[in-house]
C-alpha positions in Angstrom: 0.0 0.0 0.0 2.8 2.2 0.9 4.4 1.6 -2.5 1.2 2.5 -4.3 1.0 5.8 -2.6 4.6 6.5 -3.4 4.1 5.8 -7.1 1.0 7.9 -7.1 2.8 10.8 -5.6 5.6 10.5 -8.2 3.1 10.9 -11.1 3.7 14.1 -13.1 1.2 16.9 -12.6 -0.9 17.6 -15.7 -0.6 21.3 -16.8 -3.4 23.1 -18.6 -2.3 25.5 -21.2 -4.5 28.6 -21.4 -4.5 30.4 -24.8 -5.1 34.1 -24.3 -7.2 35.8 -27.0 -5.3 38.2 -29.4 -6.2 41.8 -28.8 -8.2 43.3 -31.7 -6.3 46.1 -33.6 -7.2 49.6 -32.5 -8.7 51.6 -35.3 -8.0 55.3 -34.8 -11.0 57.6 -35.0 -10.4 59.8 -38.0 -13.8 61.3 -38.3 -12.8 64.5 -36.6 -9.7 64.8 -38.8 -11.7 64.2 -42.0 -14.3 66.8 -40.9 -11.6 69.4 -40.2 -9.9 68.8 -43.6 -13.3 69.1 -45.3 -14.0 72.3 -43.5 -10.6 73.7 -44.4 -11.1 72.8 -48.1 -14.5 74.4 -48.0 -13.2 77.6 -46.5 -10.3 77.8 -48.9 -12.7 77.4 -51.9 -15.0 80.0 -50.4 -12.1 82.5 -50.1 -11.1 81.7 -53.7 -14.6 82.3 -55.1 -14.9 85.6 -53.1 -11.5 86.7 -54.5 -12.7 86.0 -58.1 -16.0 87.7 -57.5 -14.3 90.8 -56.0 -12.0 91.1 -59.0 -14.9 90.8 -61.4 -16.9 93.4 -59.5 -14.0 95.9 -59.4 -13.5 95.3 -63.2 -17.1 96.1 -64.0 -17.0 99.1 -61.7 -13.9 100.4 -63.5 -15.5 99.8 -66.9 -18.6 101.8 -65.9 -16.3 104.6 -64.7 -14.5 104.6 -68.1 -11.2 103.4 -66.4 -10.4 101.1 -69.3 -6.6 100.9 -69.5 -5.6 103.4 -66.9 -4.7 103.6 -64.0 -2.5 100.5 -64.7 -3.4 98.7 -61.4 -7.0 99.7 -61.0 -8.3 99.7 -64.6 -11.0 97.4 -65.9 -8.4 95.7 -68.1 -6.1 95.0 -65.1 -8.9 93.4 -63.0 -10.2 91.2 -65.8 -6.6 90.1 -66.8 -6.0 89.1 -63.2 -9.0 86.8 -63.3 -8.0 85.3 -66.7 -4.5 84.6 -65.3 -6.2 82.3 -62.8 -9.2 81.1 -64.8 -8.4 81.5 -68.6 -11.9 80.5 -69.5 -13.8 82.7 -67.1 -16.8 83.9 -69.2 -17.4 87.2 -67.2 -13.8 88.3 -67.6 -13.7 87.4 -71.3 -16.8 89.4 -71.9 -15.3 92.3 -69.9 -12.3 92.4 -72.3 -14.7 92.5 -75.2 -16.7 95.3 -73.5 -13.5 97.3 -73.1 -12.8 97.1 -76.9 -16.4 97.9 -77.7 -16.2 101.1 -75.5 -13.0 102.2 -77.3 -14.7 101.7 -80.7 -17.7 103.8 -79.5 -15.4 106.5 -78.3 -13.5 106.4 -81.6 -16.7 106.7 -83.6 -17.9 109.6 -81.5 -14.5 111.5 -81.7 -14.5 110.9 -85.5 -18.0 112.2 -85.9 -17.0 115.4 -84.0 -13.9 115.8 -86.2 -11.4 114.9 -83.5 -9.5 112.5 -85.7 -6.4 112.3 -83.6 -8.4 111.3 -80.6 -10.2 108.7 -82.7 -7.0 107.2 -83.8 -5.7 107.0 -80.2 -8.9 105.2 -79.2 -8.5 102.6 -81.9 -4.9 102.0 -81.0 -6.0 101.3 -77.4 -8.6 98.9 -78.7 -5.9 97.1 -80.6 -3.8 97.0 -77.4 -6.6 95.2 -75.6 -7.6 92.7 -78.4 -6.0 93.1 -81.8 -8.1 90.3 -83.2 -11.5 92.0 -82.5 -13.5 91.9 -85.6 -14.8 95.5 -85.3 -11.4 97.2 -85.3 -10.7 96.9 -89.0 -14.1 98.3 -89.9 -13.6 101.2 -87.4 -10.3 102.1 -89.1 -12.0 102.1 -92.5 -14.8 104.3 -91.2 -12.3 106.8 -89.7 -10.4 107.0 -93.0 -13.7 107.8 -94.8 -14.5 110.5 -92.2 -11.0 112.1 -92.6 -11.5 112.2 -96.4 -15.0 113.8 -96.3 -15.7 117.4 -97.2 -17.3 118.1 -93.8 -16.1 121.2 -91.9 -15.4 121.0 -88.2 -15.3 124.2 -86.1 -13.6 124.1 -82.7 -15.3 126.1 -79.9 -13.3 127.6 -77.1 -14.6 126.1 -73.8 -14.0 129.3 -71.8 -15.8 131.4 -74.3 -18.6 128.9 -74.2 -18.8 129.0 -70.4 -18.9 132.8 -70.4 -21.0 133.1 -73.6 -18.6 135.7 -74.9 -19.3 138.2 -77.6 -16.4 136.7 -79.7 -18.0 133.3 -79.7 -21.4 134.8 -80.6 -19.8 136.4 -83.6 -18.1 133.1 -84.5 -21.4 131.2 -84.2 -23.1 133.7 -86.6 -20.4 133.1 -89.2 -20.8 129.3 -88.9 -24.6 129.7 -89.2 -24.3 131.6 -92.4 -21.9 129.0 -93.8 -24.4 126.3 -92.9 -27.3 128.2 -94.5 -25.4 129.0 -97.7 -24.0 125.4 -98.2 -27.2 123.6 -97.1 -25.1 121.7 -94.5 -26.5 119.7 -91.7 -24.9 120.7 -88.4 -23.9 118.6 -85.4 -23.3 120.6 -82.2 -21.3 118.9 -79.4 -21.1 120.5 -76.0 -20.4 119.4 -72.4 -24.1 119.9 -71.4 -27.5 120.4 -72.8 -27.8 124.0 -71.8 -24.6 125.0 -73.5 -25.6 123.1 -76.7 -28.9 124.8 -76.8 -27.3 128.2 -76.3 -25.1 127.5 -79.3 -28.0 126.6 -81.4 -30.0 129.7 -80.5 -27.1 132.0 -81.4 -26.7 130.3 -84.8 -30.5 130.3 -85.5 -30.7 134.0 -84.5 -28.0 134.8 -87.0 -30.0 133.5 -90.0 -33.4 134.8 -89.2 -36.0 133.5 -91.6 -34.0 130.3 -92.4 -34.4 127.2 -90.4 -31.1 125.4 -89.8 -31.1 121.6 -89.8 -29.0 119.8 -87.3 -28.6 117.8 -84.1 -27.1 118.1 -80.6 -25.0 115.6 -78.6 -23.0 115.8 -75.4 -19.2 115.6 -75.4 -16.3 117.0 -73.4 -14.9 118.9 -76.4 -17.3 121.5 -77.8 -17.4 121.6 -81.6 -19.7 122.3 -84.5 -19.5 120.0 -87.5 -21.1 121.0 -90.8 -22.0 117.9 -92.7 -21.9 119.0 -96.3 -24.5 117.8 -98.7 -23.6 115.2 -101.3 -24.9 114.9 -104.8 -28.6 114.0 -104.6 -29.2 115.5 -101.2 -32.1 117.8 -100.9 
């Protein structure tokens, strides 16, 4: 019995192996990071769109104020070109460039009609500076050449004499009125404001009492009177 107990005591003890579960990988929470990045991208895009909108607004404002090419940094051309440097296909900026050319063509046509041919040439050169490929420039040059070759007579009016309604100007207007009557010319009076234009007309009409002069009035910075001479077939 004693031997049995001894043998039993010498039996090796059975060990149980416990397998510990592997920890699951920790997934970092990136939701806050993604949201911050999205917010930053949104705010950057918003700043960009505001910058473009501000440049276009300033460009249209300069265009309406007739700041076409000057001053160099705050002209309509400068603002629109800044936008096009960033967005070459921006439709508003591209249209703004075309509007600048159109305004120069209009100024050239007005100056030509008033006999201010040098000013008209300068306006057309500026139009070419903005967009040499514009389809209307060639036609404007041709129209200007035709105006310069016409037989019309342009009389310059001294602005100070006009402002003071001087006797010397009254005498000059009488001579122009007689020339218009005798030649059958149609007159175009250009003056800085409507009151001055009407005063010119009244002085001319008074000088040829009994004869009704035919003409028109328009506003412009430089006062002139253009006598549009009749061509063959004119009544």
